[in-house]
C-alpha positions in Angstrom: -12.4 -53.0 31.4 -10.3 -55.8 33.0 -6.5 -55.7 32.5 -5.7 -59.2 31.4 -2.1 -58.9 32.5 -2.8 -57.5 36.0 -6.1 -59.2 36.7 -7.7 -56.2 37.9 -10.7 -54.5 36.6 -11.8 -50.9 35.8 -15.1 -49.4 35.6 -16.8 -49.1 32.0 -20.0 -47.7 31.1 -21.0 -50.7 28.9 -19.6 -53.9 28.7 -18.0 -54.9 25.4 -19.0 -58.0 23.5 -17.8 -60.1 20.4 -20.5 -58.6 18.4 -21.1 -54.7 17.7 -23.7 -53.6 20.0 -26.2 -50.7 20.0 -25.2 -47.8 22.1 -26.7 -47.8 25.6 -29.4 -45.0 26.3 -27.9 -41.9 28.0 -27.7 -41.9 31.9 -30.6 -40.1 33.5 -29.5 -36.9 35.3 -30.8 -38.1 38.7 -28.1 -40.7 38.7 -25.1 -39.9 36.3 -22.3 -41.5 38.2 -23.8 -45.1 38.6 -21.5 -47.3 36.3 -22.6 -50.4 34.5 -21.8 -53.8 36.3 -18.3 -54.9 35.3 -18.1 -58.1 32.9 -15.4 -60.3 31.9 -13.1 -58.8 29.1 -13.8 -59.9 25.6 -11.3 -62.4 23.8 -8.6 -60.5 21.8 -9.4 -62.3 18.6 -12.6 -60.1 17.9 -12.6 -56.9 19.7 -15.8 -55.0 19.9 -16.0 -51.2 19.3 -16.9 -49.6 22.3 -19.9 -47.4 22.4 -19.6 -43.6 23.1 -19.9 -42.9 26.8 -23.0 -41.3 28.0 -23.2 -37.5 28.2 -25.0 -36.1 31.1 -27.6 -33.5 30.7 -27.1 -30.1 31.7 -28.1 -29.4 35.2 -31.6 -27.6 35.3 -30.0 -24.8 37.6 -27.8 -23.8 34.7 -30.5 -23.2 32.3 -31.6 -20.1 34.3 -30.1 -17.1 32.9 -28.2 -18.9 30.1 -29.6 -16.4 27.3 -28.3 -13.6 29.2 -24.8 -15.1 29.8 -24.7 -16.2 26.2 -25.4 -12.5 25.2 -22.8 -11.3 27.6 -20.2 -13.8 26.1 -21.2 -12.9 22.6 -20.7 -9.1 23.3 -17.3 -9.7 25.0 -16.1 -11.8 22.0 -17.4 -9.0 19.7 -15.4 -6.4 21.5 -12.3 -8.6 21.3 -12.8 -9.1 17.5 -13.4 -5.4 17.0 -10.2 -4.5 19.0 -8.2 -7.2 17.2 -9.5 -5.8 13.6 -8.5 -2.1 14.8 -5.2 -3.3 15.8 -4.6 -5.0 12.4 -5.8 -2.0 10.4 -3.2 0.0 12.2 -0.3 -2.5 10.9 1.3 -0.9 7.9 2.1 -4.4 6.5 -1.6 -5.6 6.9 -2.8 -2.6 5.1 -0.2 -3.0 2.2 -1.3 -6.6 1.7 -4.9 -5.6 2.0 -4.6 -2.9 -0.7 -2.7 -5.4 -3.0 -5.5 -7.7 -2.8 -8.1 -5.1 -3.5 -6.4 -3.9 -6.5 -7.2 -7.1 -8.2 -10.8 -6.1 -8.2 -10.1 -2.7 -9.6 -11.9 -2.6 -13.0 -13.5 -5.8 -12.5 -17.2 -5.8 -13.8 -19.7 -6.3 -11.1 -21.9 -8.4 -13.2 -24.7 -5.9 -13.8 -23.9 -5.1 -17.3 -23.7 -8.8 -18.3 -27.3 -9.5 -16.5 -29.0 -6.8 -18.7 -31.3 -7.8 -21.6 -30.0 -8.3 -24.9 -31.9 -5.2 -26.2 -30.3 -2.9 -23.6 -27.1 -4.3 -24.3 -27.4 -3.5 -28.0 -28.0 0.1 -27.2 -25.2 0.4 -24.9 -23.1 -0.6 -27.9 -24.7 2.1 -30.0 -23.6 4.5 -27.2 -20.1 3.4 -27.2 -20.0 3.8 -31.0 -21.2 7.3 -30.5 -18.3 7.6 -27.6 -15.6 6.5 -30.1 -16.8 9.2 -32.7 -16.6 11.8 -30.0 -13.1 10.6 -29.2 -12.0 10.9 -32.9 -13.4 14.4 -33.0 -11.4 15.2 -29.7 -8.3 14.0 -31.4 -8.9 16.4 -34.4 -9.6 19.3 -32.0 -6.2 18.9 -30.1 -4.4 18.7 -33.7 -5.9 22.0 -34.5 -5.0 23.4 -31.0 -1.3 22.2 -32.0 -1.7 24.1 -35.2 -2.8 27.1 -33.2 0.1 27.0 -30.8 2.4 26.9 -33.8 1.0 29.9 -35.4 1.2 31.8 -32.1 4.6 30.7 -31.5 5.9 32.7 -34.4 4.7 35.8 -32.7 6.1 34.7 -29.3 9.5 34.1 -30.8 9.9 38.0 -31.3 9.4 38.5 -27.6 11.8 35.6 -26.7 14.4 37.1 -28.7 14.1 40.6 -27.0 14.2 38.7 -23.8 17.5 36.9 -24.8 19.1 40.3 -25.7 18.2 41.9 -22.3 19.5 39.0 -20.3 22.7 38.8 -22.2 23.3 42.6 -22.0 22.9 42.9 -25.7 20.1 45.3 -25.5 19.2 48.0 -22.8 15.5 48.6 -22.3 14.6 52.3 -22.5 12.6 54.0 -19.9 9.0 53.1 -21.8 9.9 49.6 -21.8 11.1 49.4 -18.1 7.8 51.2 -17.0 6.3 48.5 -14.8 5.1 49.0 -11.1 7.1 46.8 -8.5 7.1 46.3 -4.7 10.5 47.4 -4.6 9.6 51.1 -6.3 6.8 51.5 -3.8 9.5 51.2 -0.8 12.0 53.4 -2.7 9.2 56.1 -3.2 8.3 56.3 0.5 12.1 57.2 0.8 14.7 55.9 3.2 17.0 57.8 5.4 20.8 57.6 4.7 21.5 55.7 7.9 19.2 53.1 6.6 20.7 52.8 3.1 24.2 52.6 4.8 22.9 49.7 7.0 21.5 47.8 4.2 24.7 48.1 2.3 26.5 46.8 5.2 24.1 44.0 5.8 24.5 42.8 2.1 28.3 42.6 2.5 28.0 40.5 5.7 25.4 38.2 4.3 27.2 35.4 2.1 24.1 34.6 0.3 23.8 38.1 -1.2 25.2 38.3 -4.8 28.1 40.6 -5.8 26.4 42.5 -8.5 26.4 46.2 -8.5 25.2 49.0 -10.9 27.8 48.2 -13.4 26.6 44.6 -13.7 25.4 43.9 -17.4 22.4 42.1 -18.2 20.8 39.6 -15.9 23.6 37.3 -14.7 22.9 33.6 -14.1 19.3 34.2 -15.1 18.6 30.6 -16.2 20.8 29.0 -13.4 18.6 31.0 -10.9 15.4 29.5 -12.6 16.8 26.0 -12.2 17.6 26.5 -8.5 14.3 27.8 -7.9 12.2 25.1 -9.5 12.2 22.0 -7.4 11.7 19.8 -10.6 15.0 20.9 -12.0 16.9 21.8 -8.9 16.9 18.1 -8.0 18.9 17.4 -11.2 21.5 20.2 -11.0 24.6 19.1 -9.0 27.1 21.2 -7.4 29.6 20.7 -10.4 26.9 21.4 -12.9 26.6 25.0 -11.6 29.6 26.5 -13.2 28.5 25.3 -16.6 25.0 26.5 -16.4 26.1 29.8 -15.8 27.0 29.7 -19.4 23.4 29.0 -20.4 22.3 32.1 -22.3 18.8 30.9 -23.4 16.3 28.0 -23.9 14.5 28.2 -27.2 11.3 26.1 -28.0 10.7 25.1 -31.6 7.3 23.3 -32.5 7.0 20.6 -35.3 4.1 19.4 -37.4 4.9 16.2 -39.0 5.5 14.3 -36.8 3.9 16.3 -34.0 6.2 17.4 -31.3 8.7 20.0 -30.3 12.5 20.7 -29.6 14.2 22.2 -26.7 17.3 24.3 -27.7 19.7 25.1 -24.8 22.3 27.8 -25.9 25.5 28.3 -24.4 28.3 30.9 -24.5 31.8 29.5 -25.1 33.1 27.7 -22.1 35.8 25.5 -21.0 33.6 22.4 -20.5 32.3 21.5 -24.1 32.5 22.8 -27.8 28.8 23.0 -28.4 27.2 26.2 -28.7 23.7 24.3 -28.7 22.3 21.2 -26.9 19.1 19.9 -28.2 16.4 17.6 -26.8 13.5 16.5 -29.4 10.3 15.1 -28.2 7.7 13.4 -30.4 4.2 13.2 -29.7 1.3 11.3 -30.8 -2.5 12.5 -31.1 -4.3 9.4 -32.1 -6.3 7.2 -29.8 -5.0 3.9 -29.2 -6.6 1.0 -31.0 -6.4 -1.3 -27.8 -7.8 1.6 -25.5 -9.4 4.3 -27.4 -11.5 5.4 -24.6 -8.3 6.0 -22.6 -7.1 9.0 -24.9 -6.7 12.3 -23.0 -5.1 14.3 -25.7 -1.6 14.5 -27.2 1.1 12.6 -25.3 4.9 12.4 -25.5 6.0 8.9 -26.2 9.6 9.4 -27.5 12.6 11.6 -27.1 16.1 11.9 -28.3 18.9 13.8 -27.1 22.2 14.9 -28.6 25.9 14.1 -28.3 27.9 16.4 -26.0 31.4 17.2 -27.1 33.1 17.3 -23.7 36.7 18.7 -23.5 39.2 16.5 -22.2 38.7 15.8 -18.4 35.7 18.0 -18.2 33.0 15.5 -18.5 30.9 15.7 -15.5 28.3 12.9 -16.5 31.0 10.2 -15.8 33.5 9.5 -13.1 36.3 7.1 -12.6 36.6 4.7 -9.9 39.4 2.4 -8.8 38.9 -1.3 -7.8 41.3 -3.7 -6.5 41.3 -7.2 -8.3 43.1 -10.3 -7.0 44.1 -13.1 -9.1 42.4 -16.5 -8.3 45.6 -18.6 -8.5 48.6 -16.4 -8.1 47.1 -14.2 -5.6 48.6 -10.9 -7.1 46.5 -7.7 -6.8 46.1 -5.1 -9.4 44.1 -1.8 -9.6 41.5 -1.6 -12.1 40.0 1.8 -13.3 36.6 2.0 -14.3 34.2 4.7 -15.9 30.6 4.7 -14.4 27.8 7.1 -15.0 27.8 10.2 -12.6 24.8 12.2 -11.6 24.2 15.4 -13.6 21.9 17.6 -15.0 23.5 16.9 -18.4 22.3 13.2 -18.5 19.1 15.0 -19.6 20.7 15.0 -23.1 21.2 11.3 -23.0 17.9 9.6 -22.4 17.3 5.8 -22.6 16.3 4.5 -26.1 12.6 3.9 -26.8 12.0 0.5 -28.3 10.9 0.9 -32.1 8.5 -1.9 -31.8 5.4 -0.6 -29.9 4.4 -4.1 -28.7 8.0 -4.7 -27.3 7.7 -4.5 -23.3 10.0 -2.1 -21.5 11.7 -2.9 -18.2 10.4 -0.7 -15.1 13.6 1.2 -14.6 13.6 2.5 -18.2 9.9 3.4 -18.1 10.5 5.5 -14.9 13.2 7.2 -16.5 11.2 8.1 -19.6 8.1 9.1 -17.7 10.3 11.6 -15.6 11.9 12.7 -18.6 8.7 13.3 -20.4 7.4 15.3 -17.4 10.5 17.6 -17.2 10.3 18.2 -21.0 6.8 19.1 -20.8 7.1 21.3 -17.8 10.1 23.2 -19.5 8.1 23.7 -22.7 4.7 24.7 -21.0 5.8 26.7 -17.9 9.6 27.6 -17.9 10.1 29.1 -21.4 6.9 31.0 -21.6 7.1 32.4 -18.2 10.8 32.5 -17.4 11.2 35.8 -15.7 8.4 34.8 -13.1 10.3 31.8 -12.1 13.5 33.8 -11.8 11.6 36.1 -9.2 9.7 33.3 -7.7 6.4 34.6 -8.5 5.5 31.5 -10.7 6.3 28.9 -8.0 3.6 27.0 -6.5 2.8 27.0 -3.0 4.2 23.6 -2.4 7.6 24.9 -3.5 8.0 26.9 -0.4 8.7 25.6 3.0 7.0 26.9 6.2 9.3 28.5 8.6 9.1 27.5 12.5 7.3 29.8 14.8 4.5 30.7 12.3 1.0 31.4 13.8 -1.4 28.5 14.1 1.3 25.8 14.6 0.3 22.4 16.4 2.4 23.4 19.3 -0.3 26.5 20.2 -3.2 24.0 20.0 -1.5 21.4 22.3 -0.7 24.1 25.0 -4.4 25.3 24.8 -5.6 21.5 25.2 -3.4 21.1 28.1 -5.5 21.3 31.6 -2.6 22.9 33.3 -2.1 25.6 30.6 -2.5 29.2 32.0 -2.6 31.6 29.1 -1.9 34.6 31.8 1.3 32.9 32.8 2.3 32.4 29.0 1.5 36.0 28.1 3.6 37.3 31.2 6.6 35.0 30.0 6.3 36.6 26.5 6.4 40.3 28.0 2.5 40.7 27.0 0.1 42.0 29.7 -2.7 39.8 31.0 -6.2 40.5 29.7 -8.1 42.8 31.7 -11.5 41.5 32.9 -14.3 44.2 33.3 -16.3 44.2 36.4 
């Protein structure tokens, strides 16, 4: 197009005219570079829209092998996409975002049921009604189980009472009552030399972890405190300043209730310098009725409410609170003063002051309160189902789950051994020689 100011001309494919024109036919491949003849520039009053420049056809030489090249490109792009996906799937933030989105689809109907004929849907309704009847029968079953627990609990109480007497040195069991085999007795039956016995006594004195009890010790000291320290669920709650108080814990008793269904845990303490209560209680209320809004979610009795008690702490002995001092500066005068505030302190005895449960079941509960109550219900249920009935086995450690034990370093089958064997430079004969073991003998 000619430049009206400079008076020069530039090459154009098609000359513009005052009227819109039909686009020119594409140039042939034989002469793609031939331009159209230049013409005078159009008047500015009515500029014409220039036609799209002609697109030259691909040379015939490039058509040969184009399919193979496209396949190679597609394979290369596919490999890059796979590498990118693998990299993204290893990114924790990407995975977290993906899981969050996938949760939205949990429980979402697939559309299969809604697509069924009305006659089939009608039969499904009949099955759901049968399922509801089964759920109601299941609730009655659990109610009878609870009644059976109450019946046998009366028999258990006699055993629990004798356990309490033995633990607190109020009763000394006779030989018949102590006739129970143990691993320690088997070792004693084998006989130990006097030198070994003396060495064992010395080791006990040198080891600070060994207790200071002897043959003159009465009962089983620190019975319940030892249980609390053995069970991770309870050990996490017990602070160092709680231990002197828990040494006074003489018994934990379980009481069942019928109306409303539930149970009470009674923590009995001997006289101590910390509080005046002899018994601290924790009451749990349970429900055994399917929820009207979600009847098929019923899985048996569940705790839904708990209530603690007031601890009458002696002056300066309340371990559930602590005082902190903060400086406050006056906004206008600039004077500084020290303010003492009382805040909650971590302690096992916060167990007796749980957060209140809303009376209205439809009232929403904040997440923190819900989390605290869930943990509280779990602890109460564990004490009822496991700790109280099997206390001596938790004291000895026999009732602890496998996950309660930590693996020590140097055990056989550790990952380090496998890594050595996978090492191409690893020589087992040198390794055995370093450990003082003879190399394997190869037979000829």
